[in-house]
N, C-alpha and C positions, 0 to 999 in steps of 0.2 A: 507538548503533543505526545501522542502515544508512541512509545518506542518501537512498536511492532509495525508501524507504517513505514515502508521503505520508499526511497526515491524511485520513481518509475520512468522518469524522463531521460532521453538520450542514451538508451541502451540498444545494443545490437545482439540478438533480435529484439524488437520492440516489446513492451510490456504485453503480457497476455491478458485475455478477458478474465481469467481466474485471478491474476495478480491485482487487477483493477478492482475486482469484486472483493477480494480479501482486504484491500486497503479501505474500501468503502465500509465494509463490515466493521473493521477496527475503529474507524472514525465514528460511526453511528453508535457503537458500543460505548465509546468514550463520552460522547456528547450526551447520550441518554443515561449514562451511569448504570447500565444494565448489560450484562453479557447474554442473558437469556430473558427476554421480555415475557411478561405474563400473557396468557391466552388473549386477554382483552386488548393488549398492546401489540400483538404479533403482526397484524396486518399493517399497522402504522410503521412498525420497525422494518418490516420487509420492504415496504414502499420507499422508505427513506434510504435503505441500502441500495435499492434499484436506482433511485434518482441521483444519489451521490456517485454511484458507479458510472452512470450515464454522463453526468457533468464532468467527471474526472476523465473519461475517455475523450470527450470533446476538447477538454483542456490539453491533454497530451497530443491530440491530433493537430491542434492549432499552434503549439509552441514551436518556435524557431530558434536554432542555435548554430553557431559557427564552430563549436567545439566538436572534435571527432567523437563518434559514439563510444561509450564505455563497453568493455567486454565483461559479460556477466561472470565468467569464470575468474577473471583477474580480480574483480570487485569482491567476489565471494571469498577468495583466498585472503584478500586484505582484511576482510571482516573477521575471518577465522583467526588470523594473526593478532588482530586487536583484542579479540576475546581471550585468546590464550594468554596474552601479556597482562590483561586486566585481572584474570582469575588465577594467575601463576602463584603458586604457594611459596 
């Protein structure tokens, strides 16, 4: 799956509409094989992004977990540390 799609479940505060849309956009780009659709495909592309975002939001709203919510800042710091270690010279 696309590396740019991030986990959106179980965060405090919850995933924003923009984050859900960005994940949907990345998914549709990956599936369609196109980051910029032609004018002939733009409507279908936009509709797919909207529908995937809608389904994603419903999924996130319905998921149940007993784990405590993750802190966005802590997770971002961990990601930066992993990146630094991976690209260390």
